[in-house]
C-alpha positions as protocol buffer text, in pm:
chain_id: "A"
residue {
  index: 1
  type: MET
  ca { x: 556 y: 3572 z: 171 }
}
residue {
  index: 2
  type: GLY
  ca { x: 254 y: 3470 z: 375 }
}
residue {
  index: 3
  type: GLY
  ca { x: -76 y: 3647 z: 408 }
}
residue {
  index: 4
  type: ALA
  ca { x: -254 y: 3832 z: 688 }
}
residue {
  index: 5
  type: GLY
  ca { x: -23 y: 3934 z: 969 }
}
residue {
  index: 6
  type: GLY
  ca { x: 278 y: 3772 z: 801 }
}
residue {
  index: 7
  type: ILE
  ca { x: 127 y: 3424 z: 827 }
}
residue {
  index: 8
  type: GLY
  ca { x: 59 y: 3162 z: 566 }
}
residue {
  index: 9
  type: GLY
  ca { x: 220 y: 3066 z: 240 }
}
residue {
  index: 10
  type: GLN
  ca { x: -40 y: 2788 z: 184 }
}
residue {
  index: 11
  type: SER
  ca { x: 225 y: 2527 z: 123 }
}
residue {
  index: 12
  type: ASP
  ca { x: 375 y: 2228 z: 300 }
}
residue {
  index: 13
  type: THR
  ca { x: 694 y: 2240 z: 95 }
}
residue {
  index: 14
  type: GLY
  ca { x: 791 y: 2606 z: 54 }
}
residue {
  index: 15
  type: ARG
  ca { x: 1089 y: 2721 z: 257 }
}
residue {
  index: 16
  type: LEU
  ca { x: 985 y: 2719 z: 622 }
}
residue {
  index: 17
  type: ARG
  ca { x: 1032 y: 3061 z: 780 }
}
residue {
  index: 18
  type: ARG
  ca { x: 846 y: 3045 z: 1110 }
}
residue {
  index: 19
  type: VAL
  ca { x: 707 y: 2758 z: 1313 }
}
residue {
  index: 20
  type: ALA
  ca { x: 529 y: 2699 z: 1643 }
}
residue {
  index: 21
  type: VAL
  ca { x: 652 y: 2415 z: 1863 }
}
residue {
  index: 22
  type: LYS
  ca { x: 596 y: 2291 z: 2219 }
}
residue {
  index: 23
  type: PRO
  ca { x: 919 y: 2214 z: 2408 }
}
residue {
  index: 24
  type: ALA
  ca { x: 925 y: 1859 z: 2538 }
}
residue {
  index: 25
  type: ARG
  ca { x: 987 y: 1966 z: 2897 }
}
residue {
  index: 26
  type: ASP
  ca { x: 674 y: 2185 z: 2889 }
}
residue {
  index: 27
  type: ALA
  ca { x: 452 y: 1927 z: 2718 }
}
residue {
  index: 28
  type: LEU
  ca { x: 561 y: 1646 z: 2950 }
}
residue {
  index: 29
  type: GLY
  ca { x: 545 y: 1873 z: 3252 }
}
residue {
  index: 30
  type: SER
  ca { x: 691 y: 1641 z: 3515 }
}
residue {
  index: 31
  type: GLU
  ca { x: 774 y: 1278 z: 3578 }
}
residue {
  index: 32
  type: ALA
  ca { x: 448 y: 1248 z: 3771 }
}
residue {
  index: 33
  type: ALA
  ca { x: 247 y: 1394 z: 3484 }
}
residue {
  index: 34
  type: VAL
  ca { x: 407 y: 1155 z: 3238 }
}
residue {
  index: 35
  type: GLU
  ca { x: 328 y: 858 z: 3460 }
}
residue {
  index: 36
  type: ARG
  ca { x: -30 y: 974 z: 3505 }
}
residue {
  index: 37
  type: GLN
  ca { x: -105 y: 1023 z: 3134 }
}
residue {
  index: 38
  type: TRP
  ca { x: 93 y: 799 z: 2902 }
}
residue {
  index: 39
  type: ARG
  ca { x: -126 y: 489 z: 2922 }
}
residue {
  index: 40
  type: ASP
  ca { x: -452 y: 679 z: 2883 }
}
residue {
  index: 41
  type: LEU
  ca { x: -310 y: 855 z: 2575 }
}
residue {
  index: 42
  type: ARG
  ca { x: -216 y: 514 z: 2432 }
}
residue {
  index: 43
  type: TYR
  ca { x: 158 y: 574 z: 2408 }
}
residue {
  index: 44
  type: THR
  ca { x: 346 y: 255 z: 2330 }
}
residue {
  index: 45
  type: ALA
  ca { x: 573 y: 306 z: 2634 }
}
residue {
  index: 46
  type: ARG
  ca { x: 646 y: 562 z: 2903 }
}
residue {
  index: 47
  type: PRO
  ca { x: 859 y: 851 z: 2767 }
}
residue {
  index: 48
  type: ASP
  ca { x: 1186 y: 910 z: 2949 }
}
residue {
  index: 49
  type: PHE
  ca { x: 1181 y: 1275 z: 3057 }
}
residue {
  index: 50
  type: ALA
  ca { x: 1553 y: 1352 z: 3031 }
}
residue {
  index: 51
  type: ALA
  ca { x: 1601 y: 1164 z: 2704 }
}
residue {
  index: 52
  type: ALA
  ca { x: 1297 y: 1338 z: 2556 }
}
residue {
  index: 53
  type: GLU
  ca { x: 1448 y: 1677 z: 2637 }
}
residue {
  index: 54
  type: ARG
  ca { x: 1774 y: 1582 z: 2464 }
}
residue {
  index: 55
  type: GLU
  ca { x: 1597 y: 1456 z: 2154 }
}
residue {
  index: 56
  type: TYR
  ca { x: 1383 y: 1765 z: 2138 }
}
residue {
  index: 57
  type: GLU
  ca { x: 1684 y: 1998 z: 2166 }
}
residue {
  index: 58
  type: ARG
  ca { x: 1845 y: 1817 z: 1872 }
}
residue {
  index: 59
  type: PHE
  ca { x: 1526 y: 1848 z: 1668 }
}
residue {
  index: 60
  type: VAL
  ca { x: 1492 y: 2221 z: 1732 }
}
residue {
  index: 61
  type: SER
  ca { x: 1860 y: 2274 z: 1652 }
}
residue {
  index: 62
  type: LEU
  ca { x: 1793 y: 2129 z: 1305 }
}
residue {
  index: 63
  type: LEU
  ca { x: 1513 y: 2380 z: 1254 }
}
residue {
  index: 64
  type: ILE
  ca { x: 1733 y: 2669 z: 1363 }
}
residue {
  index: 65
  type: GLN
  ca { x: 2016 y: 2550 z: 1139 }
}
residue {
  index: 66
  type: ALA
  ca { x: 1767 y: 2559 z: 850 }
}
residue {
  index: 67
  type: GLY
  ca { x: 1699 y: 2925 z: 924 }
}
residue {
  index: 68
  type: VAL
  ca { x: 1358 y: 2874 z: 1083 }
}
residue {
  index: 69
  type: GLU
  ca { x: 1228 y: 3117 z: 1345 }
}
residue {
  index: 70
  type: VAL
  ca { x: 1088 y: 2913 z: 1634 }
}
residue {
  index: 71
  type: LEU
  ca { x: 791 y: 3022 z: 1845 }
}
residue {
  index: 72
  type: SER
  ca { x: 778 y: 2806 z: 2158 }
}
residue {
  index: 73
  type: LEU
  ca { x: 440 y: 2752 z: 2321 }
}
residue {
  index: 74
  type: PRO
  ca { x: 469 y: 2798 z: 2699 }
}
residue {
  index: 75
  type: PRO
  ca { x: 373 y: 2557 z: 2979 }
}
residue {
  index: 76
  type: ASP
  ca { x: -4 y: 2529 z: 3021 }
}
residue {
  index: 77
  type: SER
  ca { x: -171 y: 2318 z: 3288 }
}
residue {
  index: 78
  type: SER
  ca { x: -485 y: 2281 z: 3077 }
}
residue {
  index: 79
  type: VAL
  ca { x: -311 y: 2052 z: 2826 }
}
residue {
  index: 80
  type: GLY
  ca { x: -113 y: 1730 z: 2848 }
}
residue {
  index: 81
  type: LEU
  ca { x: 159 y: 1522 z: 2685 }
}
residue {
  index: 82
  type: ASP
  ca { x: -3 y: 1524 z: 2341 }
}
residue {
  index: 83
  type: SER
  ca { x: 33 y: 1903 z: 2320 }
}
residue {
  index: 84
  type: LEU
  ca { x: 387 y: 1818 z: 2205 }
}
residue {
  index: 85
  type: TYR
  ca { x: 228 y: 1742 z: 1866 }
}
residue {
  index: 86
  type: VAL
  ca { x: 131 y: 2101 z: 1787 }
}
residue {
  index: 87
  type: ARG
  ca { x: 29 y: 2047 z: 1425 }
}
residue {
  index: 88
  type: ASP
  ca { x: -297 y: 1884 z: 1523 }
}
residue {
  index: 89
  type: ALA
  ca { x: -465 y: 2171 z: 1708 }
}
residue {
  index: 90
  type: SER
  ca { x: -460 y: 2429 z: 1426 }
}
residue {
  index: 91
  type: ILE
  ca { x: -435 y: 2493 z: 1053 }
}
residue {
  index: 92
  type: VAL
  ca { x: -277 y: 2792 z: 882 }
}
residue {
  index: 93
  type: SER
  ca { x: -404 y: 2974 z: 574 }
}
residue {
  index: 94
  type: ASP
  ca { x: -319 y: 3312 z: 426 }
}
residue {
  index: 95
  type: ARG
  ca { x: -616 y: 3454 z: 619 }
}
residue {
  index: 96
  type: GLY
  ca { x: -478 y: 3336 z: 952 }
}
residue {
  index: 97
  type: VAL
  ca { x: -506 y: 3045 z: 1192 }
}
residue {
  index: 98
  type: ILE
  ca { x: -803 y: 2810 z: 1195 }
}
residue {
  index: 99
  type: LEU
  ca { x: -845 y: 2647 z: 1534 }
}
residue {
  index: 100
  type: CYS
  ca { x: -936 y: 2279 z: 1524 }
}
residue {
  index: 101
  type: ASN
  ca { x: -1187 y: 2081 z: 1728 }
}
residue {
  index: 102
  type: MET
  ca { x: -1006 y: 1769 z: 1833 }
}
residue {
  index: 103
  type: GLY
  ca { x: -1143 y: 1424 z: 1762 }
}
residue {
  index: 104
  type: LYS
  ca { x: -937 y: 1277 z: 2047 }
}
residue {
  index: 105
  type: PRO
  ca { x: -1125 y: 1375 z: 2366 }
}
residue {
  index: 106
  type: GLN
  ca { x: -811 y: 1405 z: 2579 }
}
residue {
  index: 107
  type: ARG
  ca { x: -686 y: 1683 z: 2348 }
}
residue {
  index: 108
  type: ARG
  ca { x: -994 y: 1907 z: 2339 }
}
residue {
  index: 109
  type: THR
  ca { x: -825 y: 2189 z: 2535 }
}
residue {
  index: 110
  type: GLU
  ca { x: -529 y: 2227 z: 2300 }
}
residue {
  index: 111
  type: PRO
  ca { x: -681 y: 2465 z: 2041 }
}
residue {
  index: 112
  type: ALA
  ca { x: -775 y: 2721 z: 2308 }
}
residue {
  index: 113
  type: ALA
  ca { x: -426 y: 2702 z: 2457 }
}
residue {
  index: 114
  type: GLN
  ca { x: -274 y: 2767 z: 2115 }
}
residue {
  index: 115
  type: GLU
  ca { x: -518 y: 3051 z: 2051 }
}
residue {
  index: 116
  type: ALA
  ca { x: -403 y: 3238 z: 2363 }
}
residue {
  index: 117
  type: VAL
  ca { x: -39 y: 3221 z: 2253 }
}
residue {
  index: 118
  type: PHE
  ca { x: -110 y: 3314 z: 1892 }
}
residue {
  index: 119
  type: ARG
  ca { x: -319 y: 3616 z: 1991 }
}
residue {
  index: 120
  type: SER
  ca { x: -49 y: 3739 z: 2229 }
}
residue {
  index: 121
  type: ALA
  ca { x: 204 y: 3704 z: 1945 }
}
residue {
  index: 122
  type: GLY
  ca { x: -13 y: 3909 z: 1710 }
}
residue {
  index: 123
  type: ILE
  ca { x: -99 y: 3610 z: 1491 }
}
residue {
  index: 124
  type: PRO
  ca { x: -449 y: 3646 z: 1344 }
}
residue {
  index: 125
  type: ILE
  ca { x: -721 y: 3389 z: 1410 }
}
residue {
  index: 126
  type: CYS
  ca { x: -961 y: 3361 z: 1118 }
}
residue {
  index: 127
  type: GLY
  ca { x: -1196 y: 3094 z: 1245 }
}
residue {
  index: 128
  type: ARG
  ca { x: -1252 y: 2771 z: 1433 }
}
residue {
  index: 129
  type: ILE
  ca { x: -1418 y: 2433 z: 1398 }
}
residue {
  index: 130
  type: THR
  ca { x: -1706 y: 2405 z: 1644 }
}
residue {
  index: 131
  type: GLY
  ca { x: -1999 y: 2198 z: 1766 }
}
residue {
  index: 132
  type: ALA
  ca { x: -2031 y: 1848 z: 1625 }
}
residue {
  index: 133
  type: GLY
  ca { x: -1754 y: 1915 z: 1375 }
}
residue {
  index: 134
  type: THR
  ca { x: -1417 y: 1757 z: 1448 }
}
residue {
  index: 135
  type: LEU
  ca { x: -1097 y: 1822 z: 1258 }
}
residue {
  index: 136
  type: GLU
  ca { x: -729 y: 1772 z: 1341 }
}
residue {
  index: 137
  type: GLY
  ca { x: -436 y: 1937 z: 1166 }
}
residue {
  index: 138
  type: GLY
  ca { x: -265 y: 1605 z: 1108 }
}
residue {
  index: 139
  type: ASP
  ca { x: -540 y: 1529 z: 857 }
}
residue {
  index: 140
  type: VAL
  ca { x: -478 y: 1844 z: 651 }
}
residue {
  index: 141
  type: CYS
  ca { x: -207 y: 1939 z: 402 }
}
residue {
  index: 142
  type: TRP
  ca { x: -153 y: 2147 z: 89 }
}
residue {
  index: 143
  type: ILE
  ca { x: -100 y: 2010 z: -263 }
}
residue {
  index: 144
  type: ASP
  ca { x: -50 y: 2365 z: -390 }
}
residue {
  index: 145
  type: ASP
  ca { x: -151 y: 2711 z: -273 }
}
residue {
  index: 146
  type: LYS
  ca { x: -508 y: 2667 z: -400 }
}
residue {
  index: 147
  type: THR
  ca { x: -564 y: 2298 z: -324 }
}
residue {
  index: 148
  type: LEU
  ca { x: -615 y: 2172 z: 30 }
}
residue {
  index: 149
  type: VAL
  ca { x: -632 y: 1801 z: 113 }
}
residue {
  index: 150
  type: VAL
  ca { x: -831 y: 1670 z: 411 }
}
residue {
  index: 151
  type: GLY
  ca { x: -834 y: 1313 z: 538 }
}
residue {
  index: 152
  type: ARG
  ca { x: -1176 y: 1188 z: 649 }
}
residue {
  index: 153
  type: GLY
  ca { x: -1111 y: 944 z: 929 }
}
residue {
  index: 154
  type: TYR
  ca { x: -1182 y: 891 z: 1297 }
}
residue {
  index: 155
  type: ARG
  ca { x: -1030 y: 1226 z: 1405 }
}
residue {
  index: 156
  type: THR
  ca { x: -1185 y: 1441 z: 1131 }
}
residue {
  index: 157
  type: ASN
  ca { x: -1554 y: 1408 z: 1042 }
}
residue {
  index: 158
  type: ASP
  ca { x: -1778 y: 1534 z: 761 }
}
residue {
  index: 159
  type: GLU
  ca { x: -1911 y: 1829 z: 962 }
}
residue {
  index: 160
  type: GLY
  ca { x: -1559 y: 1944 z: 1045 }
}
residue {
  index: 161
  type: ILE
  ca { x: -1461 y: 1924 z: 679 }
}
residue {
  index: 162
  type: GLU
  ca { x: -1763 y: 2130 z: 572 }
}
residue {
  index: 163
  type: GLN
  ca { x: -1680 y: 2397 z: 829 }
}
residue {
  index: 164
  type: LEU
  ca { x: -1321 y: 2406 z: 705 }
}
residue {
  index: 165
  type: ARG
  ca { x: -1440 y: 2430 z: 345 }
}
residue {
  index: 166
  type: ALA
  ca { x: -1644 y: 2741 z: 434 }
}
residue {
  index: 167
  type: LEU
  ca { x: -1355 y: 2901 z: 625 }
}
residue {
  index: 168
  type: VAL
  ca { x: -1109 y: 2869 z: 334 }
}
residue {
  index: 169
  type: ALA
  ca { x: -1356 y: 2935 z: 51 }
}
residue {
  index: 170
  type: ASP
  ca { x: -1205 y: 3271 z: -44 }
}
residue {
  index: 171
  type: VAL
  ca { x: -841 y: 3149 z: -52 }
}
residue {
  index: 172
  type: VAL
  ca { x: -878 y: 2791 z: -186 }
}
residue {
  index: 173
  type: ASP
  ca { x: -1014 y: 2665 z: -516 }
}
residue {
  index: 174
  type: GLU
  ca { x: -1050 y: 2299 z: -416 }
}
residue {
  index: 175
  type: VAL
  ca { x: -1076 y: 2098 z: -96 }
}
residue {
  index: 176
  type: LEU
  ca { x: -992 y: 1739 z: -182 }
}
residue {
  index: 177
  type: VAL
  ca { x: -1139 y: 1491 z: 68 }
}
residue {
  index: 178
  type: VAL
  ca { x: -952 y: 1161 z: 114 }
}
residue {
  index: 179
  type: PRO
  ca { x: -1135 y: 876 z: 292 }
}
residue {
  index: 180
  type: LEU
  ca { x: -891 y: 712 z: 533 }
}
residue {
  index: 181
  type: PRO
  ca { x: -871 y: 339 z: 610 }
}
residue {
  index: 182
  type: HIS
  ca { x: -989 y: 185 z: 937 }
}
residue {
  index: 183
  type: TRP
  ca { x: -634 y: 50 z: 992 }
}
residue {
  index: 184
  type: ARG
  ca { x: -621 y: -19 z: 1366 }
}
residue {
  index: 185
  type: GLY
  ca { x: -944 y: 147 z: 1463 }
}
residue {
  index: 186
  type: PRO
  ca { x: -1065 y: 467 z: 1628 }
}
residue {
  index: 187
  type: ASP
  ca { x: -821 y: 458 z: 1920 }
}
residue {
  index: 188
  type: ASP
  ca { x: -510 y: 445 z: 1701 }
}
residue {
  index: 189
  type: VAL
  ca { x: -292 y: 746 z: 1619 }
}
residue {
  index: 190
  type: PHE
  ca { x: -370 y: 769 z: 1248 }
}
residue {
  index: 191
  type: HIS
  ca { x: -398 y: 1080 z: 1032 }
}
residue {
  index: 192
  type: LEU
  ca { x: -364 y: 1160 z: 663 }
}
residue {
  index: 193
  type: MET
  ca { x: -9 y: 1270 z: 747 }
}
residue {
  index: 194
  type: SER
  ca { x: 61 y: 917 z: 872 }
}
residue {
  index: 195
  type: ILE
  ca { x: 69 y: 803 z: 509 }
}
residue {
  index: 196
  type: VAL
  ca { x: 188 y: 1108 z: 314 }
}
residue {
  index: 197
  type: SER
  ca { x: 455 y: 1378 z: 348 }
}
residue {
  index: 198
  type: PRO
  ca { x: 486 y: 1652 z: 85 }
}
residue {
  index: 199
  type: ILE
  ca { x: 857 y: 1704 z: 8 }
}
residue {
  index: 200
  type: ASP
  ca { x: 838 y: 1938 z: -293 }
}
residue {
  index: 201
  type: SER
  ca { x: 564 y: 2071 z: -518 }
}
residue {
  index: 202
  type: ASP
  ca { x: 626 y: 1771 z: -745 }
}
residue {
  index: 203
  type: LEU
  ca { x: 751 y: 1511 z: -493 }
}
residue {
  index: 204
  type: TRP
  ca { x: 568 y: 1334 z: -210 }
}
residue {
  index: 205
  type: LEU
  ca { x: 669 y: 1056 z: 25 }
}
residue {
  index: 206
  type: VAL
  ca { x: 388 y: 799 z: 63 }
}
residue {
  index: 207
  type: TYR
  ca { x: 310 y: 470 z: 229 }
}
residue {
  index: 208
  type: ALA
  ca { x: 160 y: 290 z: -69 }
}
residue {
  index: 209
  type: PRO
  ca { x: -29 y: 4 z: 103 }
}
residue {
  index: 210
  type: LEU
  ca { x: -263 y: 247 z: 283 }
}
residue {
  index: 211
  type: LEU
  ca { x: -282 y: 516 z: 12 }
}
residue {
  index: 212
  type: PRO
  ca { x: -636 y: 526 z: -133 }
}
residue {
  index: 213
  type: VAL
  ca { x: -629 y: 461 z: -509 }
}
residue {
  index: 214
  type: PRO
  ca { x: -828 y: 775 z: -612 }
}
residue {
  index: 215
  type: PHE
  ca { x: -592 y: 995 z: -409 }
}
residue {
  index: 216
  type: ARG
  ca { x: -285 y: 825 z: -556 }
}
residue {
  index: 217
  type: GLU
  ca { x: -426 y: 883 z: -903 }
}
residue {
  index: 218
  type: ALA
  ca { x: -502 y: 1248 z: -820 }
}
residue {
  index: 219
  type: LEU
  ca { x: -142 y: 1310 z: -712 }
}
residue {
  index: 220
  type: LEU
  ca { x: 1 y: 1139 z: -1019 }
}
residue {
  index: 221
  type: ALA
  ca { x: -237 y: 1334 z: -1246 }
}
residue {
  index: 222
  type: ARG
  ca { x: -89 y: 1654 z: -1103 }
}
residue {
  index: 223
  type: GLY
  ca { x: 261 y: 1543 z: -1205 }
}
residue {
  index: 224
  type: ILE
  ca { x: 369 y: 1457 z: -850 }
}
residue {
  index: 225
  type: GLU
  ca { x: 636 y: 1188 z: -822 }
}
residue {
  index: 226
  type: LEU
  ca { x: 574 y: 943 z: -538 }
}
residue {
  index: 227
  type: VAL
  ca { x: 860 y: 805 z: -330 }
}
residue {
  index: 228
  type: GLU
  ca { x: 742 y: 497 z: -142 }
}
residue {
  index: 229
  type: VAL
  ca { x: 832 y: 438 z: 221 }
}
residue {
  index: 230
  type: ALA
  ca { x: 1005 y: 106 z: 281 }
}
residue {
  index: 231
  type: ALA
  ca { x: 745 y: -137 z: 416 }
}
residue {
  index: 232
  type: GLN
  ca { x: 954 y: -225 z: 721 }
}
residue {
  index: 233
  type: GLU
  ca { x: 995 y: 144 z: 811 }
}
residue {
  index: 234
  type: PHE
  ca { x: 633 y: 253 z: 832 }
}
residue {
  index: 235
  type: GLU
  ca { x: 604 y: 163 z: 1201 }
}
residue {
  index: 236
  type: SER
  ca { x: 921 y: 363 z: 1279 }
}
residue {
  index: 237
  type: LEU
  ca { x: 760 y: 677 z: 1131 }
}
residue {
  index: 238
  type: GLY
  ca { x: 951 y: 662 z: 804 }
}
residue {
  index: 239
  type: CYS
  ca { x: 658 y: 833 z: 633 }
}
residue {
  index: 240
  type: ASN
  ca { x: 642 y: 1130 z: 870 }
}
residue {
  index: 241
  type: VAL
  ca { x: 900 y: 1368 z: 721 }
}
residue {
  index: 242
  type: LEU
  ca { x: 908 y: 1746 z: 754 }
}
residue {
  index: 243
  type: ALA
  ca { x: 1007 y: 1954 z: 451 }
}
residue {
  index: 244
  type: THR
  ca { x: 1202 y: 2260 z: 567 }
}
residue {
  index: 245
  type: ALA
  ca { x: 1239 y: 2373 z: 203 }
}
residue {
  index: 246
  type: PRO
  ca { x: 1180 y: 2213 z: -136 }
}
residue {
  index: 247
  type: ARG
  ca { x: 1370 y: 1880 z: -129 }
}
residue {
  index: 248
  type: GLU
  ca { x: 1519 y: 1954 z: 212 }
}
residue {
  index: 249
  type: ALA
  ca { x: 1378 y: 1743 z: 493 }
}
residue {
  index: 250
  type: VAL
  ca { x: 1406 y: 1632 z: 855 }
}
residue {
  index: 251
  type: MET
  ca { x: 1318 y: 1277 z: 953 }
}
residue {
  index: 252
  type: VAL
  ca { x: 1342 y: 1037 z: 1245 }
}
residue {
  index: 253
  type: ALA
  ca { x: 1660 y: 828 z: 1249 }
}
residue {
  index: 254
  type: GLY
  ca { x: 1631 y: 455 z: 1199 }
}
residue {
  index: 255
  type: ASN
  ca { x: 1473 y: 455 z: 853 }
}
residue {
  index: 256
  type: PRO
  ca { x: 1779 y: 405 z: 630 }
}
residue {
  index: 257
  type: GLU
  ca { x: 1607 y: 261 z: 323 }
}
residue {
  index: 258
  type: THR
  ca { x: 1348 y: 539 z: 309 }
}
residue {
  index: 259
  type: ARG
  ca { x: 1627 y: 792 z: 354 }
}
residue {
  index: 260
  type: ARG
  ca { x: 1817 y: 637 z: 60 }
}
residue {
  index: 261
  type: ARG
  ca { x: 1506 y: 656 z: -155 }
}
residue {
  index: 262
  type: LEU
  ca { x: 1460 y: 1023 z: -73 }
}
residue {
  index: 263
  type: GLU
  ca { x: 1824 y: 1100 z: -142 }
}
residue {
  index: 264
  type: ARG
  ca { x: 1801 y: 925 z: -478 }
}
residue {
  index: 265
  type: ALA
  ca { x: 1517 y: 1167 z: -558 }
}
residue {
  index: 266
  type: GLY
  ca { x: 1747 y: 1460 z: -478 }
}
residue {
  index: 267
  type: VAL
  ca { x: 1634 y: 1528 z: -121 }
}
residue {
  index: 268
  type: ALA
  ca { x: 1883 y: 1652 z: 139 }
}
residue {
  index: 269
  type: VAL
  ca { x: 1793 y: 1469 z: 460 }
}
residue {
  index: 270
  type: ARG
  ca { x: 1884 y: 1545 z: 822 }
}
residue {
  index: 271
  type: GLU
  ca { x: 1797 y: 1314 z: 1109 }
}
residue {
  index: 272
  type: PHE
  ca { x: 1734 y: 1315 z: 1482 }
}
residue {
  index: 273
  type: SER
  ca { x: 1660 y: 1038 z: 1728 }
}
residue {
  index: 274
  type: GLY
  ca { x: 1289 y: 1031 z: 1801 }
}
residue {
  index: 275
  type: ARG
  ca { x: 1261 y: 730 z: 2028 }
}
residue {
  index: 276
  type: GLU
  ca { x: 1106 y: 928 z: 2315 }
}
residue {
  index: 277
  type: ILE
  ca { x: 930 y: 1223 z: 2151 }
}
residue {
  index: 278
  type: CYS
  ca { x: 814 y: 1051 z: 1832 }
}
residue {
  index: 279
  type: LEU
  ca { x: 796 y: 673 z: 1837 }
}
residue {
  index: 280
  type: LYS
  ca { x: 631 y: 633 z: 2177 }
}
residue {
  index: 281
  type: GLY
  ca { x: 358 y: 887 z: 2105 }
}
residue {
  index: 282
  type: GLY
  ca { x: 317 y: 809 z: 1735 }
}
residue {
  index: 283
  type: GLY
  ca { x: 405 y: 1157 z: 1606 }
}
residue {
  index: 284
  type: GLY
  ca { x: 698 y: 1246 z: 1381 }
}
residue {
  index: 285
  type: PRO
  ca { x: 859 y: 1578 z: 1285 }
}
residue {
  index: 286
  type: THR
  ca { x: 554 y: 1709 z: 1097 }
}
residue {
  index: 287
  type: CYS
  ca { x: 346 y: 1645 z: 1409 }
}
residue {
  index: 288
  type: LEU
  ca { x: 599 y: 1832 z: 1627 }
}
residue {
  index: 289
  type: THR
  ca { x: 556 y: 2151 z: 1424 }
}
residue {
  index: 290
  type: ARG
  ca { x: 283 y: 2395 z: 1330 }
}
residue {
  index: 291
  type: PRO
  ca { x: 426 y: 2587 z: 1031 }
}
residue {
  index: 292
  type: LEU
  ca { x: 320 y: 2951 z: 1051 }
}
residue {
  index: 293
  type: VAL
  ca { x: 504 y: 3102 z: 753 }
}
residue {
  index: 294
  type: ARG
  ca { x: 637 y: 2933 z: 441 }
}
residue {
  index: 295
  type: ASP
  ca { x: 754 y: 3081 z: 115 }
}
residue {
  index: 296
  type: PRO
  ca { x: 485 y: 3027 z: -148 }
}
residue {
  index: 297
  type: ILE
  ca { x: 567 y: 2781 z: -426 }
}
């Protein structure tokens, strides 16, 4: 299970054993901090501090019920509200953590903040994206333990992808690059993980209208069944679903048709309200977590 220092698994669907998260109260900081930041970060509305804490506690309780060990990142004045979405600042391989270089300028301090916590916890750091290269963890996921997928969009550029390719060369056979659509432009919250969620080694949840045809064909060629998110549930983060084990998943409440489709495919689904911590900031349960250890598939 895992690689160097008990980290890894190189999967987005193996049973989740350990995860890093940022408690809502520590990401939001204070009512004043929320008021100061939410517009600049392009949240759709101001998060309610108390309600966000309640939602977050429910979310973490689902992880604990699934047997996941939770590593909470502490308060850090160098980062802001978006640090709640811990997936984006790092990537995990069997060699250790790769620290990202954020494409969103307001988030540039997050990788260093994560690095300090990981080092103090004895979690190895195997590299970082630097210089002109940008890369965010929301654009990266595993098809299998030797195939890494990277979305090329506004948050992740060609230089960042080439640096990542070099860092994983000894543990990955293929890095599959997926060009992402313009959608709503460079200021929108849009990652590869906005349109795909791996649920099992042979089952993915996808938002078909924005899924590039070559990538769709690549998934189907690998024998992966695609469950399509209901069109009316894309905006409510119906496509952002966290696998806690093969065909076991956590999703934001309010997406009943997508949930039914997953259940028809044999997926056990648990829900939490994400109005404050997900919908307003545009990040679902995968965004709220940085998996550190998964069972290999």
